[in-house]
N, CA, C and O of each residue as an XYZ file, in Angstrom:
260
protein
N      61.049     23.114     23.695
C      59.899     23.760     24.141
C      58.713     23.043     23.381
O      58.588     23.044     22.157
N      57.871     22.437     24.269
C      56.696     21.725     23.601
C      55.426     22.661     23.675
O      55.141     23.305     24.684
N      54.729     22.671     22.565
C      53.492     23.340     22.473
C      52.497     22.431     21.846
O      52.614     21.995     20.701
N      51.361     22.126     22.775
C      50.490     21.118     22.319
C      49.715     21.595     21.121
O      49.689     22.798     20.860
N      49.086     20.715     20.383
C      48.168     21.156     19.323
C      46.954     22.030     19.893
O      46.572     23.016     19.263
N      46.398     21.675     21.016
C      45.412     22.570     21.533
C      45.927     23.973     21.866
O      45.202     24.954     21.699
N      47.134     24.071     22.321
C      47.739     25.329     22.696
C      47.905     26.109     21.378
O      47.559     27.289     21.322
N      48.423     25.478     20.334
C      48.669     26.068     19.175
C      47.388     26.541     18.450
O      47.398     27.524     17.710
N      46.340     25.835     18.682
C      45.127     26.160     18.005
C      44.501     27.460     18.801
O      43.864     28.307     18.176
N      44.714     27.560     20.160
C      44.342     28.741     20.935
C      45.125     29.905     20.547
O      44.580     31.000     20.402
N      46.564     29.705     20.343
C      47.336     30.906     19.866
C      46.905     31.348     18.544
O      46.850     32.554     18.301
N      46.588     30.454     17.651
C      46.082     30.872     16.238
C      44.805     31.697     16.361
O      44.676     32.727     15.700
N      43.801     31.238     17.244
C      42.647     31.900     17.459
C      42.769     33.340     17.984
O      42.128     34.286     17.525
N      43.636     33.412     18.969
C      43.909     34.749     19.571
C      44.643     35.589     18.515
O      44.289     36.756     18.345
N      45.554     35.110     17.863
C      46.269     35.887     16.800
C      45.288     36.508     15.735
O      45.312     37.698     15.421
N      44.387     35.531     15.191
C      43.416     35.762     14.313
C      42.460     37.041     14.838
O      42.208     38.043     14.170
N      42.054     36.797     16.016
C      41.110     37.890     16.651
C      41.819     39.201     16.869
O      41.248     40.276     16.683
N      43.059     39.101     17.262
C      43.862     40.364     17.488
C      44.157     41.037     16.291
O      43.812     42.212     16.163
N      44.826     40.364     15.285
C      45.358     40.959     14.084
C      44.742     40.608     12.789
O      45.219     40.994     11.721
N      43.632     39.841     12.885
C      42.939     39.658     11.652
C      43.625     38.779     10.540
O      43.359     38.885      9.343
N      44.457     37.977     11.029
C      45.411     37.269     10.005
C      45.286     35.752     10.427
O      45.358     35.475     11.624
N      45.129     34.903      9.620
C      45.108     33.508      9.689
C      46.503     32.929      9.485
O      47.072     33.025      8.397
N      47.013     32.367     10.470
C      48.313     31.833     10.488
C      48.221     30.286     10.018
O      47.277     29.555     10.317
N      49.277     29.914      9.282
C      49.379     28.423      9.044
C      49.781     27.839     10.393
O      50.205     28.548     11.306
N      49.624     26.452     10.485
C      50.224     25.868     11.766
C      51.723     26.256     11.855
O      52.215     26.692     12.896
N      52.395     26.083     10.755
C      53.890     26.350     10.899
C      54.159     27.772     11.359
O      54.967     28.021     12.254
N      53.442     28.713     10.706
C      53.777     30.182     11.156
C      53.339     30.258     12.663
O      54.037     30.858     13.481
N      52.236     29.671     12.990
C      51.773     29.926     14.383
C      52.850     29.294     15.428
O      53.169     29.836     16.486
N      53.331     28.110     14.971
C      54.414     27.490     15.801
C      55.679     28.351     15.995
O      56.259     28.475     17.074
N      56.058     28.956     14.786
C      57.297     29.850     14.900
C      56.979     31.012     15.759
O      57.795     31.347     16.617
N      55.904     31.638     15.612
C      55.529     32.974     16.273
C      55.325     32.599     17.788
O      55.767     33.330     18.674
N      54.707     31.545     18.030
C      54.400     31.072     19.528
C      55.831     30.740     20.138
O      56.130     31.229     21.227
N      56.677     29.958     19.491
C      57.925     29.767     20.093
C      58.841     31.227     20.208
O      59.630     31.448     21.127
N      58.618     31.974     19.307
C      59.420     33.370     19.409
C      58.909     34.103     20.695
O      59.689     34.646     21.477
N      57.564     34.085     20.863
C      56.928     34.831     22.016
C      57.440     34.164     23.327
O      57.929     34.847     24.226
N      57.309     32.740     23.417
C      57.668     32.110     24.546
C      59.150     32.331     24.943
O      59.504     32.513     26.108
N      59.971     32.300     23.897
C      61.360     32.705     24.084
C      61.530     34.097     24.687
O      62.320     34.255     25.618
N      60.838     35.088     24.205
C      61.046     36.351     24.589
C      60.479     36.543     25.966
O      61.107     37.252     26.752
N      59.359     35.983     26.332
C      58.904     35.910     27.744
C      59.746     35.271     28.627
O      59.822     35.706     29.776
N      60.438     34.242     28.265
C      61.438     33.454     29.156
C      62.619     34.425     29.561
O      63.152     34.457     30.670
N      62.949     35.252     28.415
C      64.169     36.107     28.725
C      63.836     37.396     29.430
O      64.714     37.992     30.055
N      62.607     37.847     29.355
C      62.210     39.067     30.000
C      61.611     38.886     31.251
O      61.973     39.600     32.186
N      60.726     38.015     31.410
C      59.891     37.806     32.664
C      60.848     37.064     33.831
O      61.445     36.001     33.664
N      60.850     37.793     34.918
C      61.514     37.213     36.160
C      60.519     37.356     37.323
O      60.054     38.470     37.567
N      60.185     36.327     38.021
C      59.383     36.421     39.232
C      59.810     37.532     40.084
O      61.003     37.836     40.052
N      58.942     38.236     40.903
C      59.341     39.276     41.846
C      59.454     38.509     43.188
O      58.703     37.606     43.553
N      60.566     39.039     43.895
C      60.819     38.391     45.243
C      60.032     39.319     46.186
O      59.448     40.301     45.729
N      60.010     39.026     47.472
C      59.243     39.834     48.483
C      59.837     41.067     48.494
O      59.138     42.079     48.536
N      61.297     41.133     48.456
C      62.019     42.328     48.523
C      61.587     43.314     47.297
O      61.277     44.486     47.508
N      61.595     42.818     46.193
C      61.196     43.545     44.998
C      59.723     44.201     45.152
O      59.435     45.360     44.853
N      58.922     43.301     45.638
C      57.469     43.766     45.909
C      57.357     45.012     46.905
O      56.663     46.016     46.743
N      58.141     44.730     47.894
C      58.263     45.874     48.991
C      58.689     47.206     48.353
O      58.155     48.282     48.626
N      59.723     47.037     47.455
C      60.098     48.273     46.819
C      59.120     48.848     45.878
O      59.111     50.069     45.723
N      58.308     48.106     45.243
C      57.292     48.621     44.295
C      56.109     49.294     45.213
O      55.511     50.326     44.908
N      55.907     48.589     46.277
C      54.987     49.307     47.120
C      55.325     50.647     47.774
O      54.514     51.537     48.030
N      56.615     50.661     48.004
C      57.116     51.983     48.622
C      57.124     52.936     47.562
O      56.710     54.067     47.817
N      57.546     52.652     46.363
C      57.480     53.646     45.236
C      56.086     54.153     44.950
O      55.815     55.344     44.793
N      55.216     53.145     44.895
C      53.927     53.571     44.689
C      53.400     54.415     45.844
O      52.744     55.419     45.566
N      53.589     54.151     46.887
C      53.147     55.014     48.131
C      53.793     56.450     47.916
O      53.142     57.473     48.123
N      55.002     56.462     47.525
C      55.589     57.867     47.440
C      54.927     58.611     46.340
O      54.658     59.808     46.444
N      54.664     57.905     45.289
C      53.921     58.560     44.101
C      52.523     59.075     44.423
O      52.027     60.113     43.984
N      51.969     58.215     45.240
C      50.539     58.534     45.577
C      50.303     59.593     46.669
O      49.239     60.196     46.806
N      51.529     59.782     47.523
C      51.407     60.689     48.617
C      52.827     61.461     48.638
O      53.617     61.300     49.569
N      53.073     62.259     47.607
C      54.245     63.093     47.465
C      54.300     64.114     48.574
O      53.308     64.753     48.924
N      55.589     64.253     49.157
C      55.639     65.201     50.276
C      56.476     66.434     49.878
O      56.642     67.353     50.680
């Protein structure tokens, strides 16, 4: 997994703004890789069928019978 220096700098800035902690480049790289690994494991694109199911559930929640 490749993370460019610019991406790592952006990650460090976001982390500093959110948590008030300044990460070293090595700490930032480790945390960024861990986050990307988690996102890769958890995130799955939705199919049209999945989206239709979400819309139907939302419709039932908004208009209970």
